VODREN-108603 format. One record per residue (C-alpha): x, y, z; residue in one letter; residue number from 1. Coordinates in nm, 3 decimals, padded with zeros to 5 digits. Last residue first. Layout:
<x X&y Y&z Z&residuo A&num NUM>
...
end
This chain:
<x 02.316&y -02.616&z -00.532&residuo I&num 203>
<x 02.259&y -02.375&z -00.809&residuo N&num 202>
<x 02.458&y -02.049&z -00.807&residuo V&num 201>
<x 02.435&y -01.643&z -00.750&residuo M&num 200>
<x 02.757&y -01.443&z -00.686&residuo V&num 199>
<x 02.704&y -01.114&z -00.511&residuo I&num 198>
<x 03.051&y -00.877&z -00.526&residuo Y&num 197>
<x 03.183&y -00.595&z -00.333&residuo Y&num 196>
<x 03.517&y -00.466&z -00.444&residuo F&num 195>
<x 03.849&y -00.412&z -00.306&residuo A&num 194>
<x 04.091&y -00.334&z -00.555&residuo P&num 193>
<x 04.404&y -00.587&z -00.544&residuo F&num 192>
<x 04.707&y -00.460&z -00.729&residuo P&num 191>
<x 04.609&y -00.087&z -00.777&residuo G&num 190>
<x 04.352&y 00.053&z -01.025&residuo V&num 189>
<x 04.228&y -00.153&z -01.310&residuo T&num 188>
<x 04.291&y -00.023&z -01.672&residuo G&num 187>
<x 04.363&y -00.376&z -01.811&residuo S&num 186>
<x 04.185&y -00.661&z -01.662&residuo R&num 185>
<x 04.183&y -00.828&z -01.286&residuo Y&num 184>
<x 04.143&y -01.199&z -01.303&residuo K&num 183>
<x 03.915&y -01.309&z -01.011&residuo I&num 182>
<x 03.958&y -01.706&z -00.936&residuo K&num 181>
<x 03.606&y -01.808&z -00.839&residuo L&num 180>
<x 03.627&y -02.070&z -00.538&residuo K&num 179>
<x 03.501&y -02.348&z -00.453&residuo T&num 178>
<x 03.295&y -02.534&z -00.724&residuo I&num 177>
<x 03.205&y -02.893&z -00.636&residuo I&num 176>
<x 03.304&y -03.165&z -00.870&residuo G&num 175>
<x 03.606&y -03.308&z -00.711&residuo E&num 174>
<x 03.764&y -02.991&z -00.625&residuo S&num 173>
<x 03.672&y -02.708&z -00.896&residuo L&num 172>
<x 03.779&y -02.379&z -00.948&residuo E&num 171>
<x 03.526&y -02.156&z -01.158&residuo E&num 170>
<x 03.635&y -01.805&z -01.351&residuo T&num 169>
<x 03.588&y -01.468&z -01.288&residuo A&num 168>
<x 03.663&y -01.138&z -01.472&residuo D&num 167>
<x 03.757&y -00.825&z -01.308&residuo P&num 166>
<x 03.504&y -00.520&z -01.301&residuo P&num 165>
<x 03.710&y -00.193&z -01.449&residuo V&num 164>
<x 03.806&y -00.003&z -01.112&residuo S&num 163>
<x 03.652&y 00.334&z -01.036&residuo P&num 162>
<x 03.803&y 00.431&z -00.727&residuo S&num 161>
<x 03.640&y 00.320&z -00.367&residuo D&num 160>
<x 03.460&y -00.025&z -00.336&residuo V&num 159>
<x 03.433&y -00.136&z -00.691&residuo A&num 158>
<x 03.130&y -00.339&z -00.796&residuo C&num 157>
<x 03.109&y -00.686&z -00.888&residuo F&num 156>
<x 02.924&y -00.937&z -01.059&residuo N&num 155>
<x 02.888&y -01.344&z -01.061&residuo A&num 154>
<x 02.589&y -01.517&z -01.216&residuo T&num 153>
<x 02.456&y -01.837&z -01.251&residuo L&num 152>
<x 02.758&y -02.018&z -01.091&residuo V&num 151>
<x 02.679&y -02.429&z -01.153&residuo K&num 150>
<x 02.680&y -02.689&z -00.875&residuo K&num 149>
<x 02.805&y -02.463&z -00.595&residuo A&num 148>
<x 02.813&y -02.694&z -00.229&residuo V&num 147>
<x 03.102&y -02.537&z -00.082&residuo F&num 146>
<x 02.979&y -02.353&z 00.180&residuo P&num 145>
<x 03.197&y -02.126&z 00.189&residuo N&num 144>
<x 03.271&y -01.987&z -00.176&residuo L&num 143>
<x 03.630&y -01.842&z -00.148&residuo T&num 142>
<x 03.639&y -01.541&z -00.419&residuo V&num 141>
<x 04.000&y -01.501&z -00.549&residuo F&num 140>
<x 04.266&y -01.293&z -00.624&residuo T&num 139>
<x 04.217&y -01.030&z -00.327&residuo T&num 138>
<x 04.005&y -00.794&z -00.158&residuo A&num 137>
<x 03.669&y -00.932&z -00.145&residuo V&num 136>
<x 03.355&y -00.792&z 00.035&residuo Y&num 135>
<x 02.991&y -01.002&z 00.055&residuo G&num 134>
<x 02.762&y -01.178&z -00.138&residuo F&num 133>
<x 02.649&y -01.554&z -00.172&residuo Y&num 132>
<x 02.330&y -01.624&z -00.325&residuo V&num 131>
<x 02.231&y -02.010&z -00.308&residuo L&num 130>
<x 01.952&y -02.101&z -00.557&residuo L&num 129>
<x 01.747&y -02.444&z -00.505&residuo N&num 128>
<x 01.435&y -02.318&z -00.700&residuo G&num 127>
<x 01.340&y -02.068&z -00.442&residuo P&num 126>
<x 01.601&y -01.836&z -00.329&residuo L&num 125>
<x 01.865&y -01.901&z -00.047&residuo T&num 124>
<x 02.098&y -01.694&z 00.185&residuo T&num 123>
<x 02.418&y -01.643&z 00.267&residuo I&num 122>
<x 02.692&y -01.375&z 00.370&residuo Y&num 121>
<x 03.042&y -01.333&z 00.311&residuo T&num 120>
<x 03.369&y -01.110&z 00.410&residuo S&num 119>
<x 03.654&y -01.163&z 00.224&residuo Q&num 118>
<x 04.028&y -00.994&z 00.275&residuo V&num 117>
<x 03.989&y -00.805&z 00.617&residuo L&num 116>
<x 04.333&y -00.711&z 00.721&residuo T&num 115>
<x 04.423&y -00.829&z 01.034&residuo T&num 114>
<x 04.644&y -01.111&z 00.940&residuo G&num 113>
<x 04.533&y -01.196&z 00.607&residuo N&num 112>
<x 04.183&y -01.238&z 00.737&residuo L&num 111>
<x 03.868&y -01.470&z 00.603&residuo I&num 110>
<x 03.515&y -01.363&z 00.760&residuo P&num 109>
<x 03.345&y -01.614&z 00.907&residuo D&num 108>
<x 03.006&y -01.662&z 00.714&residuo I&num 107>
<x 02.714&y -01.474&z 00.802&residuo P&num 106>
<x 02.338&y -01.592&z 00.761&residuo Y&num 105>
<x 02.069&y -01.397&z 00.565&residuo I&num 104>
<x 01.689&y -01.563&z 00.623&residuo Q&num 103>
<x 01.439&y -01.593&z 00.360&residuo F&num 102>
<x 01.181&y -01.879&z 00.461&residuo N&num 101>
<x 00.863&y -01.734&z 00.258&residuo T&num 100>
<x 00.526&y -01.881&z 00.251&residuo L&num 99>
<x 00.449&y -01.945&z 00.603&residuo R&num 98>
<x 00.154&y -02.041&z 00.675&residuo F&num 97>
<x -00.186&y -01.930&z 00.858&residuo E&num 96>
<x -00.492&y -02.191&z 00.981&residuo E&num 95>
<x -00.768&y -02.125&z 00.886&residuo Q&num 94>
<x -00.944&y -01.819&z 00.996&residuo N&num 93>
<x -01.235&y -01.824&z 00.759&residuo G&num 92>
<x -01.099&y -01.754&z 00.469&residuo Q&num 91>
<x -00.694&y -01.878&z 00.393&residuo Y&num 90>
<x -00.393&y -01.742&z 00.592&residuo R&num 89>
<x -00.079&y -01.615&z 00.453&residuo L&num 88>
<x 00.256&y -01.554&z 00.623&residuo F&num 87>
<x 00.559&y -01.384&z 00.441&residuo I&num 86>
<x 00.846&y -01.377&z 00.691&residuo Q&num 85>
<x 01.049&y -01.100&z 00.856&residuo E&num 84>
<x 01.402&y -01.176&z 00.960&residuo T&num 83>
<x 01.529&y -01.422&z 01.206&residuo Q&num 82>
<x 01.556&y -01.525&z 01.581&residuo G&num 81>
<x 01.224&y -01.494&z 01.646&residuo A&num 80>
<x 00.973&y -01.482&z 01.326&residuo V&num 79>
<x 00.915&y -01.121&z 01.281&residuo D&num 78>
<x 00.564&y -00.998&z 01.047&residuo R&num 77>
<x 00.463&y -00.990&z 00.711&residuo S&num 76>
<x 00.068&y -01.037&z 00.562&residuo Y&num 75>
<x -00.135&y -01.202&z 00.310&residuo V&num 74>
<x -00.460&y -01.234&z 00.429&residuo S&num 73>
<x -00.743&y -01.430&z 00.237&residuo I&num 72>
<x -01.123&y -01.328&z 00.233&residuo E&num 71>
<x -01.460&y -01.512&z 00.126&residuo G&num 70>
<x -01.510&y -01.581&z 00.486&residuo T&num 69>
<x -01.386&y -01.337&z 00.720&residuo N&num 68>
<x -00.990&y -01.384&z 00.759&residuo T&num 67>
<x -00.807&y -01.251&z 01.098&residuo Q&num 66>
<x -00.420&y -01.133&z 01.065&residuo Q&num 65>
<x -00.155&y -01.286&z 01.281&residuo S&num 64>
<x 00.017&y -01.090&z 01.521&residuo T&num 63>
<x 00.289&y -00.792&z 01.537&residuo T&num 62>
<x 00.257&y -00.734&z 01.176&residuo Q&num 61>
<x 00.528&y -00.586&z 00.948&residuo A&num 60>
<x 00.396&y -00.349&z 00.678&residuo A&num 59>
<x 00.422&y -00.513&z 00.366&residuo L&num 58>
<x 00.551&y -00.342&z 00.055&residuo Q&num 57>
<x 00.460&y -00.440&z -00.281&residuo I&num 56>
<x 00.619&y -00.402&z -00.627&residuo N&num 55>
<x 00.572&y -00.247&z -00.962&residuo K&num 54>
<x 00.185&y -00.258&z -00.918&residuo H&num 53>
<x -00.052&y -00.126&z -01.218&residuo N&num 52>
<x -00.200&y 00.229&z -01.221&residuo G&num 51>
<x -00.130&y 00.234&z -01.592&residuo A&num 50>
<x -00.028&y -00.096&z -01.743&residuo N&num 49>
<x 00.049&y 00.028&z -02.103&residuo S&num 48>
<x 00.065&y 00.394&z -02.239&residuo L&num 47>
<x 00.172&y 00.563&z -01.886&residuo A&num 46>
<x -00.066&y 00.865&z -01.768&residuo D&num 45>
<x -00.144&y 00.676&z -01.405&residuo L&num 44>
<x 00.209&y 00.586&z -01.337&residuo A&num 43>
<x 00.315&y 00.254&z -01.304&residuo V&num 42>
<x 00.305&y 00.166&z -00.908&residuo H&num 41>
<x 00.524&y 00.163&z -00.645&residuo N&num 40>
<x 00.638&y 00.499&z -00.581&residuo E&num 39>
<x 00.408&y 00.661&z -00.854&residuo N&num 38>
<x 00.147&y 00.715&z -00.610&residuo F&num 37>
<x 00.351&y 00.929&z -00.433&residuo T&num 36>
<x 00.388&y 01.139&z -00.688&residuo E&num 35>
<x 00.005&y 01.160&z -00.799&residuo N&num 34>
<x -00.082&y 01.175&z -00.438&residuo L&num 33>
<x 00.075&y 01.496&z -00.391&residuo F&num 32>
<x -00.032&y 01.657&z -00.725&residuo K&num 31>
<x -00.387&y 01.561&z -00.634&residuo F&num 30>
<x -00.354&y 01.734&z -00.331&residuo N&num 29>
<x -00.190&y 02.016&z -00.467&residuo Q&num 28>
<x -00.478&y 02.078&z -00.750&residuo Q&num 27>
<x -00.724&y 02.105&z -00.384&residuo I&num 26>
<x -00.516&y 02.315&z -00.257&residuo Q&num 25>
<x -00.516&y 02.565&z -00.546&residuo A&num 24>
<x -00.900&y 02.519&z -00.609&residuo Q&num 23>
<x -00.953&y 02.596&z -00.228&residuo T&num 22>
<x -01.052&y 02.943&z -00.292&residuo V&num 21>
<x -01.203&y 02.941&z -00.638&residuo N&num 20>
<x -01.402&y 02.596&z -00.481&residuo F&num 19>
<x -01.594&y 02.804&z -00.239&residuo I&num 18>
<x -01.581&y 02.571&z 00.112&residuo D&num 17>
<x -01.869&y 02.487&z 00.297&residuo K&num 16>
<x -01.857&y 02.087&z 00.283&residuo A&num 15>
<x -01.500&y 02.094&z 00.347&residuo T&num 14>
<x -01.227&y 02.114&z 00.056&residuo P&num 13>
<x -00.971&y 01.955&z 00.162&residuo V&num 12>
<x -00.974&y 01.776&z 00.514&residuo N&num 11>
<x -00.743&y 01.555&z 00.393&residuo P&num 10>
<x -00.445&y 01.775&z 00.322&residuo Q&num 9>
<x -00.172&y 01.600&z 00.180&residuo Y&num 8>
<x 00.193&y 01.716&z 00.256&residuo N&num 7>
<x 00.299&y 01.416&z 00.490&residuo V&num 6>
<x 00.239&y 01.211&z 00.144&residuo P&num 5>
<x 00.001&y 00.907&z 00.159&residuo P&num 4>
<x 00.164&y 00.577&z 00.211&residuo V&num 3>
<x 00.183&y 00.346&z -00.085&residuo T&num 2>
<x 00.019&y 00.004&z -00.023&residuo M&num 1>
end
């Protein structure tokens, strides 16, 4: 749901207002509503799909949501020790069930002495996908845990000075991908520039 803008005036116009006095305020309200609506929707004056949702944000609930006959509830709420998850409850207050199991797990960082050379976080996505992401400042990305069967994508973004994104090739151990060897291209600044990375694999 789109949140109304703070400048929106819900009491304009009132029943006894004269139109030529409140016209500017009414136009301003419509302007604010249109700008706010565009945040998560296709613009109302778009040539196709006007007004359709682009994405939906669910405000976290503190309790399970109730449903009457002919209704369903889709909502997010916190799960202890995890993050917010999406739940669904069918009509007539049937038992709710969880639609997502999204969680981010940190992996022990890799250090060279006291210098951080790689940080890693992982999460899973539907379809047997595992996502590694974090920071790297060395010649390879260690994929820990070693469960990757196929690398679908590997993307790098320079942390500091603009650097040419590196090439990455898979290193295998007994048929399992354990590392991505980073080969820096010409034009790269410094011997080991730091990158934020994201790697998506099949498991």
